N, C-alpha and C positions, 0 to 999 in steps of 0.2 A: 396584416394581422397571425398570417403565417409562421411568421421570422419571430415574432412577441410567442408566438404558441410555444415553439422552438426553442425559446429562452429559456420560458418558465419549467416545459419537463426536461433541461436541459442546465438545469440549478441545482449544483456543487457542491456545496459549501468544503466537504472534506478539502476537493485544493488551495482551498483560500485558506484554509487553516491549515497545508504541511509551510503555501508558502508562510506566512505566520510565524513557526515553528524556526521555517530555512531562519529566517529573517531577525529572530534572535540568537539561532547558530551566526550566525554570523560577526553579530556589536561582539560578540566575542569572539571569535579566531576570526577574522577581516578576508586571510588567507585563504581561506576550507578549501580545500578537493575536494568534492559529492560526487560518489558513485548513486545511479541511480540503474538497479541492476532490476532486470529483465522488462527497460524501459519501452519495447512495447517500437509502436510510431513514434515516439515522442510529445505523447502529452503533456509529459510533467518535466519532462528537458526540452521542449522550448518553451515553455516556460521560466527554465533556471533558465535558457542560456541568455533572452531576453530578460532577464531582472540582471546579470551580471555577474550570476554564480559561476564559480570554474567546475564548469560541471561535466559530465564521460555517464557516457549508455555505453551499459551492453545487456546486450540481447543476443539467445540461440537462432533467433533463424537468422538465417544471412543473405536477405535475399530483405528481411527489414531492415537490416545491417544498410546496406547498396540504399536501400531506401530511406532513407535517415542520411545519410552521409552525399544524398546526390540535393537532399534538403538544407546542406552545410550543419549540417549537428552532430556532433560530438560524438559517434557512436563508435565500439568495438566489437568483436564478435567474438563470442566464449574465449577462442583457440588464443584469437590477439591481448584479450585479456587474460590469458593464464600465462603465454610468450614475456609479458613485460611486471616486472615488480613494483610496477606501482603501489606505493601507500596511500590513504586518506584518513578525511580526518571526517568526514559524512559518506555513511552508504543509505539509501536507500532504498526497501522495496514496500511497492508500494502493488501490493493485490497481486502478490505470487506466492504469501505460507502455502493455504486454502487449498495448494494445486497439488502439495505435495503428504503420501501419508509421513509419519510421524520416523520412523527408519532413512528414509530417504531428507526431510526438511532437514534430519542430525549432519550428517554429512555437507547436506548444500549451506545449511548458513555458515559454518563451522568454515566449512575455506574459503567461506567469503569474509568471515571473524580475522579470519588469518592477519587480512587486507587494512584490517581498523589497528588506527593509529594508537593508542592507551590514553582511555579518558577518553576517543573517540567518539561519535553519535553512533547512532541505531539507532531508523527511524520506522516505523512498518504503519502501514498503512492496510485495514484486512476484514472481513464482511463477516457477520458475528452470524450465528444462523437465527436462521428467517424461516417463513413461505416459502417465501422465494429463493435462496439460499444455491439449491440446486436445479436451477432454471437454467445455469451456467455448467456441461459441457463436462467439464472439465473438475470443477470441482470437486475437493475432496473430502477435506473434515476444516472445519471451521475451529483455530483457536485463540485462545486468552489472550493475557499478558501473564495467570496464572500459572494456569498449564507452560509456556514457554520460561516461567521463573522456575520450576520444578529441575528444568533441565541444564537451563544456561544462569540461574541467579546464583550466589550463594552461599545458598545454606544447604545441607545434604540431605534432597528427600527423597524416597523409598520410590524410585523410579529402575525401570531398567533399562535406560539411556545416561550417557556421558558424557561430556562437550571440554572442549578443553582448552574454549574462552567463555569468560564468563561475565554479566551484567546487571547491572542493577536498572529500575526502572525507575526513568526522573519525575517522569509529567503521562496522561493517558487525559483520552480528547474522546467520547465515545459522540459518532455518526450522528444524523436521524436522517427519518427519508419519509415521504409523505406515505401516508396509508393507502392501502391498491389494493383490490384482490388477485386472489393468486389461482389456486385452487374450484376458480370458477368452469363450468366449462363455455362461458361466455368467452375468457377471455379467449381460445385456443376454436371454433365453431361460433362462424356471429349465428345466431338464435335473435328472436323482439327484445334482448334486455341487454342484448353490444351496445346498442350508443346509447343508451344511462348510466352501464359504465366506463364507456371514456367521458358521458360525462362526467359522473363525476370524482371519473379520477382529474378530468380538466379541469375539476372545484376545489382538491381536495390537493396538488401542486402548484396553485397557485395562491390559496394560503400559506402553505407552504414558502414560497418563492415571496411573499411580501413579507412575513415572517421572517424571512431573512434563514431557513433551515430551525431555527427556536420549537418549533412546534412539532411537531413527528413520532416515528416508530424510530426505535434504535436498531439500529441491526450492522451495525461500522466499529470501529474505531481506530482511533491512531495513537501509536505507544510514542514518547521518546528513550534510549535504553543506553546507556554506559557504557563503554569497557572498561571494565575493573582491571589496573595495572596486574593483576596476580591474583591466578585460582586456588583456592587449597588445593589435597592433595587429596587424590584417590584412593575412599576408603576402601 
């Protein structure tokens, strides 16, 4: 019973959607080189390697890098990445950009986009604003595709930032999750309603799992961007 409950609460349609997107890219570009930026402990990287993708992870935490390498995952530190000149056909940013303020995100993205081949794909997965966005200690700001395109798009929006790499949005998918209560006392302190809260969330998660994520609250998105070969001159 316990393993079933873990499966229900752990169901994540986002990872399945990512693999579908990458499978479509591989049909058009069978030898695509993939870079998983901020790969962490290899949640996506391990699936990519198991699926036969030519994927490498890069991670700022060198202890995590060593752990991944001990598991046989192709992972390098940021320093090692900067020391080589490899380019890639696909960049993945899974739950990374929401940890940056705009002034830091711009050079971070531009630095990696410099290593993306022309017409290459940038795949971003990130949460939207929700009642539990700030439940993560280091979440800073939610971003939407429209906001990113104001800086990285080919148009000329009136913003205070300018990117040296330009992107076009090719596709977007909105992630849903099962309804849950966040700003209630019983989540944080045991009360007579705590058990009721857990029962409700188990029922909610079970319905979400049975319907394979079709019904729920939108709380994130996955976007596929293409790097365009030329950028307009800076105004």
